[in-house]
N, CA, C and O atoms as a DFTB+ gen file, in Angstrom:
216 C
 N C O
     1  1       5.272       6.498     -22.154
     2  2       6.342       6.826     -21.228
     3  2       7.384       5.720     -21.287
     4  3       7.304       4.741     -20.545
     5  1       8.349       5.877     -22.161
     6  2       9.416       4.902     -22.285
     7  2      10.456       5.126     -21.202
     8  3      10.821       6.263     -20.899
     9  1      10.930       4.028     -20.621
    10  2      11.946       4.115     -19.581
    11  2      13.234       3.493     -20.089
    12  3      13.211       2.567     -20.900
    13  1      14.350       4.004     -19.609
    14  2      15.634       3.459     -20.009
    15  2      15.830       2.091     -19.365
    16  3      15.144       1.746     -18.403
    17  1      16.768       1.316     -19.900
    18  2      17.049      -0.002     -19.339
    19  2      17.507       0.083     -17.891
    20  3      17.166      -0.777     -17.079
    21  1      18.287       1.129     -17.559
    22  2      18.766       1.296     -16.187
    23  2      17.615       1.526     -15.221
    24  3      17.600       0.948     -14.135
    25  1      16.653       2.357     -15.595
    26  2      15.542       2.635     -14.690
    27  2      14.640       1.424     -14.552
    28  3      14.046       1.219     -13.494
    29  1      14.521       0.612     -15.603
    30  2      13.718      -0.608     -15.512
    31  2      14.357      -1.596     -14.552
    32  3      13.653      -2.250     -13.782
    33  1      15.680      -1.715     -14.584
    34  2      16.374      -2.654     -13.706
    35  2      16.279      -2.250     -12.245
    36  3      16.189      -3.115     -11.374
    37  1      16.298      -0.959     -11.959
    38  2      16.290      -0.501     -10.582
    39  2      14.873      -0.310     -10.040
    40  3      14.698      -0.024      -8.856
    41  1      13.875      -0.463     -10.889
    42  2      12.494      -0.246     -10.483
    43  2      11.990      -1.416      -9.640
    44  3      12.292      -2.577      -9.913
    45  1      11.224      -1.081      -8.623
    46  2      10.566      -2.090      -7.803
    47  2       9.774      -3.020      -8.715
    48  3       9.089      -2.552      -9.624
    49  1       9.856      -4.338      -8.486
    50  2       9.156      -5.287      -9.371
    51  2       7.642      -5.073      -9.420
    52  3       7.028      -5.281     -10.467
    53  1       7.039      -4.668      -8.321
    54  2       5.590      -4.430      -8.307
    55  2       5.256      -3.197      -9.147
    56  3       4.285      -3.198      -9.905
    57  1       6.063      -2.152      -9.007
    58  2       5.837      -0.949      -9.803
    59  2       6.036      -1.267     -11.282
    60  3       5.262      -0.825     -12.130
    61  1       7.070      -2.031     -11.581
    62  2       7.336      -2.408     -12.968
    63  2       6.153      -3.185     -13.554
    64  3       5.730      -2.920     -14.679
    65  1       5.627      -4.136     -12.797
    66  2       4.489      -4.931     -13.259
    67  2       3.262      -4.045     -13.479
    68  3       2.536      -4.218     -14.457
    69  1       3.038      -3.114     -12.583
    70  2       1.921      -2.186     -12.729
    71  2       2.071      -1.367     -14.002
    72  3       1.106      -1.185     -14.744
    73  1       3.275      -0.874     -14.256
    74  2       3.503      -0.066     -15.449
    75  2       3.274      -0.883     -16.718
    76  3       2.751      -0.369     -17.707
    77  1       3.664      -2.152     -16.688
    78  2       3.421      -3.038     -17.829
    79  2       1.923      -3.222     -18.050
    80  3       1.456      -3.211     -19.189
    81  1       1.163      -3.392     -16.955
    82  2      -0.284      -3.535     -17.075
    83  2      -0.908      -2.271     -17.658
    84  3      -1.838      -2.347     -18.461
    85  1      -0.399      -1.116     -17.257
    86  2      -0.911       0.134     -17.809
    87  2      -0.668       0.199     -19.318
    88  3      -1.504       0.706     -20.066
    89  1       0.480      -0.316     -19.756
    90  2       0.758      -0.386     -21.199
    91  2      -0.249      -1.290     -21.897
    92  3      -0.768      -0.948     -22.960
    93  1      -0.523      -2.444     -21.299
    94  2      -1.435      -3.420     -21.896
    95  2      -2.831      -2.835     -22.099
    96  3      -3.474      -3.078     -23.120
    97  1      -3.291      -2.064     -21.118
    98  2      -4.643      -1.522     -21.236
    99  2      -4.672      -0.179     -21.977
   100  3      -5.731       0.432     -22.124
   101  1      -3.506       0.273     -22.441
   102  2      -3.451       1.446     -23.298
   103  2      -3.617       2.782     -22.594
   104  3      -4.207       3.710     -23.147
   105  1      -3.105       2.883     -21.390
   106  2      -3.205       4.131     -20.629
   107  2      -2.248       5.169     -21.224
   108  3      -1.150       4.829     -21.663
   109  1      -2.669       6.420     -21.235
   110  2      -1.823       7.489     -21.783
   111  2      -0.641       7.788     -20.850
   112  3      -0.658       7.431     -19.672
   113  1       0.374       8.445     -21.397
   114  2       1.608       8.710     -20.650
   115  2       1.392       9.536     -19.393
   116  3       2.026       9.286     -18.368
   117  1       0.507      10.512     -19.461
   118  2       0.253      11.369     -18.292
   119  2      -0.283      10.539     -17.127
   120  3       0.143      10.720     -15.986
   121  1      -1.205       9.642     -17.409
   122  2      -1.754       8.772     -16.363
   123  2      -0.672       7.850     -15.809
   124  3      -0.612       7.623     -14.601
   125  1       0.181       7.318     -16.679
   126  2       1.282       6.461     -16.223
   127  2       2.203       7.230     -15.278
   128  3       2.652       6.692     -14.267
   129  1       2.481       8.484     -15.610
   130  2       3.345       9.307     -14.764
   131  2       2.724       9.510     -13.387
   132  3       3.414       9.433     -12.371
   133  1       1.426       9.769     -13.358
   134  2       0.736       9.982     -12.084
   135  2       0.748       8.709     -11.251
   136  3       1.048       8.749     -10.058
   137  1       0.422       7.579     -11.874
   138  2       0.421       6.295     -11.152
   139  2       1.812       5.995     -10.616
   140  3       1.966       5.603      -9.459
   141  1       2.833       6.180     -11.464
   142  2       4.202       5.915     -11.027
   143  2       4.578       6.816      -9.848
   144  3       5.188       6.357      -8.882
   145  1       4.218       8.079      -9.928
   146  2       4.553       9.025      -8.857
   147  2       3.970       8.560      -7.518
   148  3       4.664       8.552      -6.501
   149  1       2.691       8.174      -7.527
   150  2       2.067       7.734      -6.285
   151  2       2.646       6.413      -5.781
   152  3       2.840       6.239      -4.578
   153  1       2.920       5.491      -6.692
   154  2       3.488       4.208      -6.269
   155  2       4.898       4.398      -5.708
   156  3       5.258       3.772      -4.711
   157  1       5.687       5.249      -6.339
   158  2       7.051       5.509      -5.877
   159  2       7.031       6.199      -4.514
   160  3       7.849       5.883      -3.650
   161  1       6.112       7.133      -4.317
   162  2       5.973       7.802      -3.024
   163  2       5.611       6.798      -1.942
   164  3       6.160       6.839      -0.841
   165  1       4.696       5.907      -2.252
   166  2       4.309       4.870      -1.294
   167  2       5.495       3.971      -0.956
   168  3       5.712       3.638       0.209
   169  1       6.256       3.582      -1.966
   170  2       7.432       2.753      -1.744
   171  2       8.434       3.465      -0.828
   172  3       8.966       2.862       0.104
   173  1       8.685       4.745      -1.097
   174  2       9.630       5.516      -0.282
   175  2       9.159       5.617       1.167
   176  3       9.961       5.488       2.092
   177  1       7.864       5.847       1.364
   178  2       7.320       5.936       2.724
   179  2       7.432       4.602       3.453
   180  3       7.744       4.574       4.643
   181  1       7.185       3.518       2.765
   182  2       7.305       2.196       3.382
   183  2       8.762       1.896       3.769
   184  3       9.022       1.325       4.828
   185  1       9.694       2.281       2.914
   186  2      11.114       2.087       3.225
   187  2      11.500       2.865       4.481
   188  3      12.234       2.356       5.327
   189  1      11.001       4.110       4.604
   190  2      11.282       4.917       5.791
   191  2      10.730       4.244       7.049
   192  3      11.405       4.184       8.076
   193  1       9.504       3.741       6.958
   194  2       8.883       3.048       8.096
   195  2       9.700       1.841       8.521
   196  3       9.927       1.617       9.710
   197  1      10.131       1.078       7.552
   198  2      10.922      -0.119       7.851
   199  2      12.231       0.274       8.539
   200  3      12.641      -0.365       9.508
   201  1      12.884       1.322       8.040
   202  2      14.134       1.784       8.649
   203  2      13.907       2.270      10.073
   204  3      14.730       2.011      10.951
   205  1      12.828       2.954      10.309
   206  2      12.537       3.462      11.656
   207  2      12.247       2.348      12.640
   208  3      12.530       2.481      13.831
   209  1      11.691       1.260      12.162
   210  2      11.316       0.156      13.054
   211  2      12.418      -0.873      13.231
   212  3      12.233      -1.866      13.935
   213  1      13.571      -0.647      12.596
   214  2      14.679      -1.595      12.763
   215  2      15.855      -0.941      13.360
   216  3      16.880      -1.589      13.573
């Protein structure tokens, strides 16, 4: 799962690091997509929580 330079720059650093680790251990693209989807959903939910509490 190759990402463009723009998407790498805008990606959360923790998600980016996780994706790099998945590359290192040789995970297939489908698994990377699933992991990214769940991590991105979690990030979005946390952002909503932070906005609601401020």
